[in-house]
N, C-alpha and C positions, 0 to 999 in steps of 0.2 A: 373798316371802321376804326377810328382812333380809340385807343384804350382810355378808359376813364379810371379815376382813382378808386381803388377798392376801399370800402368803409367797414371798419371793424368796431363793433359795439362791445363795451366792457362787459365781461362776464361770459362771453362766448368762447368756445374752443378756438375759433379762428383768430380771435383777438390775441390770445396767449401765444399761438403759434407764430403769428405775424410779428409780434413784439420780440419773441425769442430770435427770429431770423434777423431782425434789424440790430438788436443788441449784440448779436453774435458776429456781426460783420467785423472785418479787420483789414489788413493790408492787402488781402487777396492772395491767391496762390501764385507766387513768383517762381515756384520750382519748375513749372513747365518751360520757362524761358531761361532758367539758370544755366544749363549746359551751353547754350549758344552764347550767353553773356560772358561766361568764364572764358570761352575761346576768344571772344572779341577782346577782352581785357588782356589775356595772355598774348594775343597777336599784336596788340598795340604796344605792350611792354617790349616785345621782341623787335618789332619793325618800326616803331616810332612814327614819324610823320608819314612815311610811305604807306605804312599799314592803315593809318587813319584815312588817307586819300583813297585807298582801295575800298575800305568799308563805306565811305561816302558814295563812291561810284556804284557799289553793289546795292546798298540799302536806300540811298536817297535819289538814285537814278540821275546823277549829275557828276560832272568832273570839276574838280577844284585844284588849281595850281598853287595858290597861296592860302594856307590854312590860317595863319596868325596875322592879324592886322593891328599894328600899333597906331596907325593913322586911318581913321574911318569916316572922316568928314561928318560927324554927328551934328555939328553946328549947321552945316549946309543942309542936311536932311531935315532938321527942324525948320529951317527957313522955307523949305519946299512944301511943307505940309499945308493943308487948307488952314486959313487963319483961325477958324473956330477950333480945329483940332490942336493947333499950335498953342492957343490960349488954354484949352482944357488940360493938355498934357503938362504945360508949365505950371498951371495952378495946382495940379495934383502933386507934382514934384515939390513945390513949395510947402504944401500942407503936410505931406509925408515927412519931409525933413523937419519941419517945425514940431510935429508931434514927437518924433524920435529924439530930438534934442533933450526932451524931458527925461529920457532914459539913460543919459550919460551917467556913468558910475565913477566915483572917485575912490582912491585907496585911502588908507588911514595908517597912522603911526602914533604909538603912545609908549610912554615909559612907566614902568611899575617896579619900584624898588630895585633898580639896577637891571631890570630885564626890558629890553626894547622889543616891542612886538608890532607887527603891522601887516598890511596887505597892499601889494603893488598891483596896479591894473595896467595892462598894456593891450593895444589892439593887435589882432592877428596881422601877419605881414602880407599874405596873399590869399585871396578868396576867389573861388569860381562860382559864377551865377549861371545856372542853366535856364534857358528859355525855350519852350517847345516850338516846333515848326510844323506840326501836323494839321489837325482839323482846323485850328485857328491859331493866330499869333497874338501874343498878349504883351504889348508894350507896358501895360500897367504892372505886370508881374516883374518886369525888369526894374521899374521904379521901386516896387514894394520889397524886393529882395536886396537890391544894391544900395539904396539910400541909407538904411540902418547901418550897413557896413561902413559906408562913407562917414556917417556921423560918428561911428565908433573910432574912426581914425585909420581904417585900413587904407594903405597907400596903393596897392596893386589890386585892381578888380578886373577879372577876366570874364567876359560874357561869352558863353558857348551857345551858339544857335546856328541853325543851317540857313545859309543864303538870306541874311537879314535884309528887310526892306527899310524904307525911310522911317516908318513908324518905330521900328526897333532901334534903328541907328539914332534917331532923335531922343528916344527914351534913354539909350546908353549914354548919350552926351549929358542929358539932364541929371542922370544918376551918378555920374562920376566914373563910368567905366573907362579903364585905361587901355584895354586891348580886347580884341574879339577873336575867338576861335570859330572859324566858319565850318562847323560840323555839329551834328546832333547825335542822338542815340547813345548806346553804351560806349561807342568809341570815343565820344566827346568826354564822357565821365572818366574813362580810363586815361585819356590825354591830360585832363586836369589833375587827376590823382597822382600820376607818375611822371608827367612831363614828356614833351617831345621836343624836337629841334625848334628853337625859337620860343619855346613856352616852358618856363620852369614849373615844377609841380606847385600846387596850391596847398594851403593848410586846411581849407574847409570848402565844401561844395554845398550850395543851397539851390533851391528851386525845384518845381514840379516837372514831371515827365511821364511817359508811358511806362508800361510794365518793364520794358528793357532798361529804361533809365533808372527806375526804382530798384530793380534787381542789381544793377551795376553799382548804385550808391550803397546798397547793403553790403555788397561784396568788397568794396574798397574801404568801407568803414574800418577804422583801426589804423590804416595807413594814412588816412586823412579823416577829419571830422566831417559830419554831415548834419543837416538840419533835421532830418527824419525821413521816413518812407511815406511819401504822399500817396493817398488813395483817392478815390472819386470824391467829387464835391458833395457836400451835405447841407441841407437846409431843414431845420425843424421850426415850424411855425406853431407857437402856443397861442390859442385864441379862446375867447369866451363868447357869450351870445351878443356882445356889443360890437364884435369885429365886423369889418366889411369883407364879405366873401370875395369881391373883386380884387381887393388888395392882397388877401391871403393867397388867392390863386396866382396873382402876378408874381409874388415872391417865390412861390413854389416853382413856377415855370422858369423864372430867371436863373435859378441854379440848376434846374434840370437840363438846360440847354448847353451846359458845359460838356457833358459826356453821356453816352448811353448808359454808363454804369453809375450815374449820379443817384443820390438818395433824396427825393423830395417828400417830406413827411409833415403831416399836420396832426396835432393833438388838440382836441377841443372839448369843452364841456357842453356843447350844443349840437345835437343831431341835425337840427335844421341848418345850422351853419355848415356842418360837414357836407350835407347834400348840396347846398347852394354853392359851396366852394368847388366841389367836384364838377358841377354843371358849368360854373364860370371858367374853370380850367379848360374844359372841352370847347367852350365858345371862344376863348382867347387864343387857343392853340391854332386855330384856323388862319390867323393873321400873322403868325410868327415864321421867320425865315428858316429857323433850324427845327422845324416841327418834327421831322423824322427822328432826330436825336432825342427830343423831348418825349416823344411817344415811346421810344425804346426805354428811356429811363423810368417812365411811369409804369410801363409793363413789367420791368424788372424789379424795381424797388419802391415804387410809389405806394403810399399808405396814408389813410386817414383813420385816426383812433378817436373814438368818442368815450370820454371818461365822465365819472360822476361828480367830480368836485375840483375846485381850484387846487386843493392839496394834491390831487392825483396828477394835475398838470405838472407840478413840481417833481413828483416822484418819477413820472415817465421822462421828464426832461433830464433828470439825473441819470436814469437808467440808459437813455439813448446817448447822452454825452456827445452832442453834435458839434460839428465845426461852426456852423452859423445857427443862431437861435433868434428868431424874430418874435417879439412880444406884442401881439395884437390883443391886449387885454386892458381892462380898467386897472389903474394904478400899476403900470408896468414896472416901475422902479421897485415897488414893494415886492413884486413877484421875483424880480431879478435878485433881490437880497436873499431870497430863499434858495436860489440856484447856485450850485458850486461849479459843476463841470460844464463850462461854456467856452467855446473858442472865441467867438465874437458875438456880443449881444447887440441886437438891433432893437433899441428901446422905444416902443411906441409905434403906432400905425403910420406916423409921418416919416419914419426912417426906413427907406428901402434898403434891401441887402446890397443893391448896387452902389449905394453911398460908401459902404465899407469896402467894396471891391475896387473902387476907383479913386475917391477924392477925399474922404473924411480925414484920413491921416494915419491911423494904425495900419501896420502891414497886413495885407490879406493872405499872407502865407501862414496857414493855420494847421494845427494837428487834425487828422481825420481818423476814421475808423475807431472812434472811441478813445483816441489817445489824449483828448483834452482832459481826461481824468488825471493825467500826470504831466501833460505837456502845456506849452505856452505858444502864443503867436511869435513869429520871428521878430526879433528886436535887437537893439544895440548890444544887449547882454550876450547875444549869440556870437559876437565877433570880437570878444575880448578874452584874454587869458589872465588869470589871477595868480600871483606868487605870494607865498608867505615870507615874511621878514622876521628873523629871530636874532637877537643879539644879547649876550649875557656879559655883565661885568664879573670880575673875579669874585667880588663879595656876594653877588647874587648866586653864582654857581656854588659857592661854599654853603649857601643855605639849601639849595635845591639838589645839589649833587648827590648826597647820600640816598635820597629817595629815588633819583633817576637810576643810580647804580643798583639799588634794591630791586626795582622793577625789571631792569635788564637781566639780572641774575635769576629772577623768578621765571623768566622766559628762556633761560639757558643761553643767553647771548653774552658770554663773558667778555668778548672783545668790546662790546658796547660799554659794559661796566668799566672795563679797564681804561677806555678812552676818557671816561669821566674821572675815575680815581687818580689817574696820572696828573690831571689838572688840579685836583684837590690837594695832592701831596706837594706839588711844586709851586702852585700859584701861577697866574698868567697876567702879564701886563698887556692891556689892550692897546 
């Protein structure tokens, strides 16, 4: 029998325990795979491309003679797609690029009594985008991860993915990918982070993957930047008694089909809606292609919480801090205004989570595991570096110099103070 969503009524001991379990989720235990991942990273650093080919053969059960492809016929792959898929993928790329154009950041420069101050913004030089090749392939994730980097001005974009098909190649073409690394897993992350023959190291690695990929990203962080440690997909539906249980169930199931470890959660002010949504989910599940994955996700992490008031919807929404939050309530914008920790807000019953996953525009690469408390969706701002600009005239340094030297000596840094005082004593022509 397929599992049904458990329903927890506020005030019960089971409610508190279930909520604590969900709010205590995180990136998961990566320590179990860490020894193997460390060895893969070390082996890749020692052996380069030959080591990566060996790992591909061992873990992906295939042989690859050429790892890096600078020419991958993405335009031809796009043309080979079904016309409807060609149109939808192209439309998604256009909308994602248009949205992220609004995130472009400019530097600034100003002068204040002889002191020139500013901030210079530059794009990263090389970025690696990881796309999984396991249970499913996600050309949408290639668009969502690479297009913000392209808009930021990144010139070299490397897609790491095992044995890409036409859908991924077409997405790579639309997203501005410049080369493809035909490998997956921790070995691909290591190759991106440290470079192999024909592939210089990148400055940043973005994109989701399994536990081995997540662990590898964590271990190479510091040698390169990363977007974060991606955990299982999450959907939090906030609903009142006006909500349609069929739509609530559909949104829950749409995210549960990503992975057996996904978190499909409903918080509602209506017990009758809770029961109807659970029943709808069981009914709809029978017609879905990835029903086994969804059933496992519901059994592991599915939950429906019934609370007493709209204010409690907000409180639990803040506490859970979910990746996706779907607002199936009256006056959804007003409720959103009260919510802080949200990765992507789907405002109103007419907005399916799938719109954000594919076509709306904002990147669907989002913080998980409660990281929306301090994190943000992937964006143009993730692919730039900022530099401070400081310039003093002699007159300005004569004014500020004594205070600078005083602070330096207060910290015991006499060389700092001396570097200032030397200029004060002799003056400097710029």
